[in-house]
C-alpha angles and dihedrals in degrees: 000000000000114000113209096167119132138176119237122179088341093307117123107227129192092229140349099259111109124164110232127223111302141131089272091080093056089085122069091208090056092048088054091050089049089056093045089051090059105260112157095217138342133231112215123228113273124271109219115217111250092237090072095048091115092054090044091054091049090050090048090056092057093041093054102030108112098359090127086074091065117057093196091054090062090048098051103033119047119203109285092238089060094067107018108103134197114244095259092047091049092051091049089049088057091052092049093046091051090052093046101051140030099218119094117276115217113197117212125212132188111188143159109202126057090231092053094049093050095043096051094040089057091049090051091053092048090052090056104261110163092214142355125232114204104212100201104198097175125150112186102221095156109101091208092066115100120210089251091054090057093048091047091053090060093046094048091047093053092044094053095046091048090055091059106039134054099200121092116278124211125196115216106203140188120234092237101104122118091218110028097172091054093049091047092049092049092051091045091051090051091056106266106169092203143002116218111205118228142008117204107221121213107259113189125204130215128240103215093193098050092033091228139126104249134196118261103175109163128177115237123271125215092253089066092071091068093080097053089037090056094048095045088052090052094047097042112114093016098080136057094208127086122259129215124197114216131175126052102025107140107140142041087253090058091052090050092049090050092055092042092061093047110275116143093204138018114222116213129193118131094050089057094047091052102036106023135246091296089075088079091067091048091053093050093046090051092050091048092050091050091048091051 
């Protein structure tokens, strides 16, 4: 009998396949289908702290501007207002999701102020979330910020959130650190229960004929998993915390590679947006066959 169980942030999971934060988790029906398909847990779409609403609206403009020109864009990416939730709605969504399924629910938070991160993380815990993923989407555009200042921001954020919640806390990071092992070890020392590698930042393109910033949202390709795979392999054995590989996982072989290099879970998103929730079952079947 093949054993696909794994342990992630102290949670015993039936297998390593966990859908990452995406619009798919905005629907309770879809979360139920995700569980029925065999996913071991699900990460909810991120709640953006209200203090960055202006920036979020600006981002939304560029995300949606011109999408009517690309049929597949309308298929893969619903309008932001369809899945963005106010804080109270998001907390209630956690409660309903916990009541609807038996798999762990990981809430996701993207904030800007320490107070906001702590406040919402506590609300998530009170609503029943099994863990909280801090989706740190921070681009240091201030030329007065030193590299240490940026690293210290992440460490202080984790430290403060950990003081106020008892559920596991994961840090979702970007690959843009000059000394990734040092950053990872600092976060591990401050009690990070998991590192999720890596964020995929929005990277707009430019239409040189229309003189406009234009959307260039592309789903991940399998080759993109090589960067997080490389770093997880480097970090494996040096940290006490769990690690999750996200970006580029599309096949059972990708899931196997993620686990081989040291990931406890393989986050999937693009493959589900393109192929549907049923892809989870195909991934698990492929992994099982290979194990046998």
